[in-house]
DRENMAR-199762 format. One record per residue (C-alpha): z, y, x; residue in three letters. Coordinates in steps of 0.001 Angstrom, whole numbers, padded with zeros to 6 digits, always signed. Each point is the difference from the previous one (the first is absolute). Last residue first. Layout:
N
ZYXALA
...
This chain:
228
-060242+022106+010600SER
+000732+002770-001742GLY
-001046-001211-003267LYS
+001569-002983+000052GLN
+003359+001690+001040GLU
-000683+002263-002918SER
-000406-002904-002422MET
+003071-001899+001340SER
-000185-002985+002513ALA
+001062-003391-001833PRO
+003193-000838+001226ALA
+000598-002339+003126ASP
+003428-001943-000641THR
+003316+000619+001665ALA
+002232-002738-000163VAL
+003066+001078-001122SER
+003288-000447+001754PRO
+002440-002827-000660ARG
+003217+001237-001807GLN
+002740-002289+000860ALA
+001135-002049-002659ARG
+003281+000381-001620LEU
-000792+000566-003808ALA
-002964-002471+000169ASN
+002535-002721+001484GLU
+002573+000752-002645ILE
-002773-000285-002649PHE
-001247-003328+001301GLN
+003681-001137+000335MET
+000779+000593-003330MET
-003050-001708-001390GLN
+000997-002923+002424ASP
+003453-000440-001272PHE
-001228+000248-003682VAL
-002604-002568+000800GLU
+002651-002471+001322ASP
+002441+000423-002530PRO
+003543+000936+001356ILE
+001967-002551+000780GLU
+002971-001928-001982ALA
-000579+001541-003240THR
+002128+002210-002325GLY
+003615-000407+001601SER
+003055-000940-001988ALA
+002969+001948+001103LEU
-000390+002261-003010PRO
+000454-002839-002017ASP
+001474+001423-003892ALA
-002597+002860+000352ALA
-002670-002709+000476ASP
-002629+001149+002061GLY
-002188+003143-000258ALA
-003571-000488-001102GLU
-003077-000226+002137GLY
-000937-003541-001194GLY
-000591-001027+003354ASP
+003502+000248+000903GLY
+002438+003262-000277TRP
+001881-000200+003282LEU
-003090-001271+002335VAL
-002789+001781-001824TRP
+000851+003343-001344ARG
+003452+000795+002049MET
-001465-001464+003117GLY
-003190+002317-000590ILE
+002135+002925-000450MET
+002031-000652+002676GLU
-002843-000646+002763GLY
-001920+002931-001164VAL
+002984+002552-000063GLY
+001119-001229+003735MET
-003646+000839+000867LEU
-000340+003325-001285ALA
+003604+000923+001702TRP
-001686-001449+003526ALA
-003105+001972-000632ALA
+001794+003456-000680VAL
+002353-000522+002939THR
-003223-001169+002143PRO
-002241+003048-000588ASP
-003501-001454+000223ILE
-002220+000220+002616ASP
-001623-003004-000651GLY
+001203-003806+000889ILE
-000432-002367+002850GLU
-000857+003040+002584GLY
+002814-000917+002482ARG
+001761+003208-000735GLU
-000029-000423-003712ARG
+001192-003628+000437ALA
+002977+001043+001733GLY
+000646+002911-002222GLU
-000167-002760-002996LEU
+002310-002181+001721GLY
+002510+002543+000598ASP
-000300+001445-003649ILE
+000604-003623-001611TYR
+003295-000463+001858GLY
+001075+003149-001239GLU
-001177-000776-003415VAL
+002110-002940-000297ILE
+002981+001656+000972ARG
-000366+003037-002278THR
-000447-002116-003137TYR
+003688-001908+000304HIS
+001054+003397+001487LEU
-000514+002227-002993ARG
+000984-002847-002585LEU
+003129-000335+002117SER
+000644+003604-000262ARG
-000483+000173-003698PRO
+003043-002326-000628SER
+000544-001181-003420VAL
-002981+002086-002004PHE
-002932-000639+002374GLU
+001995-003090+001280ALA
-000673-001631-003296GLU
-003889-000036+000823ARG
+000840-001736+003428VAL
+001568-002453-001995ILE
-002231-000695-002853ARG
-003229-000369+002460TYR
+002289-002366+002712LEU
+001064-002497-002902ALA
-003503-001659+000028PRO
+001443-001156+003733HIS
-002053-003368+000586GLU
-003491+001346-001534ALA
+000676+003348+001561THR
+000632-001405+003474PHE
-003330-001726-000050ARG
-001510+003138-001278PHE
+001038+001781+003080PHE
-000603-002384+002284GLY
-003636-000040-001153ARG
-000079+003850-000134PHE
+000953+000005+003571GLY
-002494-002696+000886GLU
-002914+001852-001514ARG
+001088+003122+001917GLU
+000461-001391+003485ARG
-003420-001069-000661GLU
-001143+003395-000777ILE
+001492+001254+002633ARG
-001437-002344+002644THR
+001996-003199+000993MET
+000415-000523+003739SER
+003521+001317+000022GLU
+001088-002633-002599THR
+001401+000417-003400ALA
+001372-003167-001960ARG
+003405+001351-000267GLU
-000759+003595-000588THR
-000093+000083-004131MET
+002739-002616-000238ALA
+002212+001963+002546HIS
-000162+002994-001759ARG
+000722-001699-003367VAL
+003308-001295+001496ARG
+001126+003230+001520ARG
-000747+001807-003831ASN
+001795-003212-001613LEU
+002844+000453+002252ASP
+000534+003783-000020ASP
-000225+000267-004156VAL
+002438-003049+000317LEU
+002338+002248+001714GLU
-000612+002525-002109GLU
+001162-002197-002967PHE
+002900-001811+002140ILE
+001411+004028+000705GLN
-000468+000827-003797LEU
+001852-002809-001116LYS
+003171+000571+001964SER
+001358-000249+003527ASP
-001931-002775+001415PHE
+000504-002992+002082TYR
+003588-001054-000189LEU
+000315+001702-003337TYR
-002255-002721-001256PHE
+002107-002873+001231THR
+002610+001541-002283GLY
-001805-000393-002796GLN
-000434-003667+000480GLY
-003058-001683+000943VAL
-002579-002238-001708GLY
-002628+002670+000459ALA
-000887+000135-003521ARG
+003262+000568-000668GLU
+000530+002346+002704THR
-002764+002202-001592ILE
+000816-000438-003560ARG
+003492+001185+000905VAL
-001142+002994+002154ILE
-002005+001353-003067SER
-003509+000552-001165ALA
-000189+001695-003291ASP
-000643+003209+001480SER
-002131-000957+003168TYR
-002330-002118-002122GLY
+000558-003146-001533HIS
-002400-002394+001228THR
-001351+001667+002996ALA
+003644+001034+000626PHE
+001227-003239-000326ILE
-002582-002222+001878ALA
-000274+002313+003169GLU
+003844+000063+000097ALA
+000179-003535-000050ALA
-002231+000047+003055ASP
+002046+002516+001678LEU
+003371-001846-000807LEU
-001355-002954+001502ALA
-001287+001524+002890ARG
+003612+001634+000634ARG
+001478-003590-000108THR
-002768-001636+002135ARG
+000383+002924+002840GLU
+004366-000717-000384GLY
-000934-003711+000462LYS
-001655+000788+003066ALA
+002712+001796+001207THR
+000855+003802+000986ARG
-001582+001593-003442PRO
-001763+003557+000619ALA
+002079+002743-001075ALA
-000854+001732-003127SER
-002427+002826-000111MET
């Protein structure tokens, strides 16, 4: 990881380079992206780039890390201690979809990481899941959710959010992939309410604690009737 900037101006320059890299990697892909393109978009010289990053690979990996940190913040910033697990899920997914709408490049960059930096891809997903697991374990202990495996549930929930986000937020109401010439364009600003409600109903049903069945008085069998 590169050294942290020592001044506010340095931090702004580093931020500009990461923002430029987000756009360039999303538009051109890792192979066709270049340091020249990144610095031109950021409005700085190539020499300035090397004050903050050693290579194209390093800025790519730090961009994945940066996006991961910001999306996790978006998923947790509105959660409070008084919320139930389902309420936290609702706020978390709202935050994720908002972030996806603002940063549609997240999808392409994370998928590029599978080939460019598998380590970064694994870290991206495991960091999200780790927080999920802790929250689900606590909810299970409090009886807010059923007796489910928190690890399996965490990965499943992350998959739900990623696929719903791709279909409705990234692709839009038409359900088709966006214009290949403009991969930074988001599909819709917000996920449709009816889609979000259906998704949350599915999640709530999957996580719900099992209620004990109510015993009913069944009719006596013929042998019982005869013996009475």
